[in-house]
N, C-alpha and C positions, 0 to 999 in steps of 0.2 A: 510528284515532281522531284522531291528531294531524293527519292529512290533512284531516279535516273541520273542525277548529278554525280553521285559517288562512283558508279561503274564507268561513266564517261571520263571522269578525272583520273581514274586508275588506268584506263586505256591510253590517255594522253601521256601519262608519266611513263608507261611502258614503251611508247613510241619515241620518246625524247632521246637524243644522242647521249651516249655514256659520258659522264663527267670526267675531265682530266683529273688525275691525282694532283692536288695542289702542292706547290713548293714555296717555301719562304723566299726562294730566289726568283720567283716569278715565272711567267709563261715561257721563258727561254728554256726551261727544263722539260717542256712538253715533248712528246715523242714524234715531232714533225718539224720540218724546216720550211717556212713559207707555205704551210698547208700541205706540203708533200709528205705522204706517209708510206711506210713499208707496205708493199702489196698493191699499190695503185697501178693502174694500167698507164701506158704511155700517154694517151690523150688526157686522162685525169691529171697526171702529174704536170704536163706542160701547161694545161689550163690553170692549175693552182699557182704555178710560177707567174704566168702572165697576169693573173688577177692580183695576187698578193704582193708581187714586186712592182706593180704599177707599170708594166711594160706598155709601150705605145703600139697602136695598130701598125702592122707590118713587122713587128718584133716578136711574133708568136713563137718562132722557132729558136732553139738554143744557138749559141754562137759557134759551137764546134761539136763534133761527134767522133768517136773512135770505137772500134771493135776490140773486145778483150776476151779472155778465157781460153781454156784449152782448145775449144772448137771454134773460137772466134764468134760465137753466137751472142755473147753478152755485149751490151752497148752502153758506153758511158757518154753522157752529154755534158757540155760545159757552158756555163753562163759567166762571162768574164767581167761584166761591167754593171752589175746590179748595185743599187744604192747600199745594200747591206753587206756586200762583198762578192766573193767569187763562189759560185755554186757548182757542184758536180752531182749528177744523179746516175747511178748504175742500174740498168735494167737487166735482170736475169733473163737469159734467153731472148733478149730484146723485147720483153713483154711486160715485166712487173718490176716495180721499184724494190731493189734489194739493199741499196745503200745510198745515203744522202750525206754530203759533206759541204759545210759552209766555212770558208776562210773569211773571217770577219774583216770588214773594211777598216775598222778600228778595234784594237784589242779590248776585250771586256774585262774589267777588274774582277778579281776573285771575290772580293767583298760584296760586290754588286750581285753576283750569282750565288752567294752564300756557300762557296766551296771552301773546304779547309785547305790550308797551305800544304799539309802532309797528313799522313795517317798516324803520326806519332801521338801517343796518349796525352802528352802535354798540351797539344793543340786543342784536343777535345775538352780538356779541363780548364781552358783559359777563360771560360765564362761567356764566350760568344755562341750564338746559335748558328749551326751549320746544317745544310741539307744532309742528313745522315743516311741517305739511301745509297751513297756512292762508295765504291772501293777506290783507293788512291794508289797509283803505282807509276810506272814509266811505260812509254811506247815500245821500248826495246832495251836490250842489255847495255847499250851505251849510256843510258840514263840522261839523254840530252833534252827530253821533253817529259813533263809531268802529264799523267793521264788519269782522269776521273771517269768512272763508268758505273752504270747500273744496268741490270737485265730484268726484263719483265716478260711474262708469258702472254703470248697472243692467243686468242680464242682458237685459232687453227692448229695449235700444238707446237709452234716454234717460238723461240725467244727473240725479243727485240732489245738491242743494246742502244742506250743513249750515253754518249760520251763527250767529254771536253778535253782539249789538248792545249797545253801551254805553249808559249813561244819557246824558242831555243834557249836552253840554259847555258851558262858559261862557267869556266873554271872559277871565276871570281864570285859569281852569283849563282848558287845552286837552288835558291828559293824562288819558286814561281809566284808572280804577283798578278798575272793577267792571263786571259784565255785567248788563244789565237784562232782556234777552230772548234766547231761543233760537228759531231758525227752521230747519225742515226743509221743503224744497220741491223741486218739479221745477225744474231749473236754467232760468232765463229763456232763452227761445229754443227750448227743447225741449218746450214744451207740446203742440204738434201731434203730435210723435213719441209722447209719453206717451198722448195720447188715442187715437191709432191703435193703440198697443200694448194698451191696456185694452179697446178695442172688439173686438179680434181674439182675446181670451182665450176 
C-alpha cells in the first residue's frame, strides 16, 4: 500500500498549478490583475473579471471597446466602475490578452507594496526591506511619473513585464510616495514572439 502512495503523491504534485513567486509586498506583485493573465483568450479574461470583480448578472461585458493597432485588429476593452478602479485589457489581434492596466480607485502607498522610492544606493542602504526584483526609472524623458518594472520569462519564450506607475510628480515634489497604476504586459520588443506563440497554440 505504501508503494502506491508515493507515486500518487508525486503525480498530484506535478498536476498542481505553479506557485507564484512570493513578494514581501504581497499578492499585488503577482503577474495578473483580477485573475486576468497574459495570453488568456477573450472569454477567459472576461470571465475572470466578472468573477473576481464581483460583477452582477447582466454586467458580463466590458463598459466600452475600441479598435487599435496598425491594422485595427487589436481590441482594447474598458471597465470604468470596478470597486478596485478602472481596468483596461488589450487583446492582440482581438484574441489574446497582451496588456492589462489597472488605475487604482485609491492610490497604493509605496511602503505597502515594498517598492523603493528610487534606485539610489542610499535608499537600499537605509535598512528597510524592499522588493529587489524591480528596476526604477521614469515612464518617459519628462520624468513626470516614476516607474517600477520587472521582466519574467514565460514558458512560451516571450517575456512578461509587471510594472507600477506613480501619480504625477510636481516641480515641488519629485519624490513618489504612492502608486496610481499597475501594468502587466508583454515586455516591449517581445510582441512578435508573443503573437507567434499564441498563433501556434
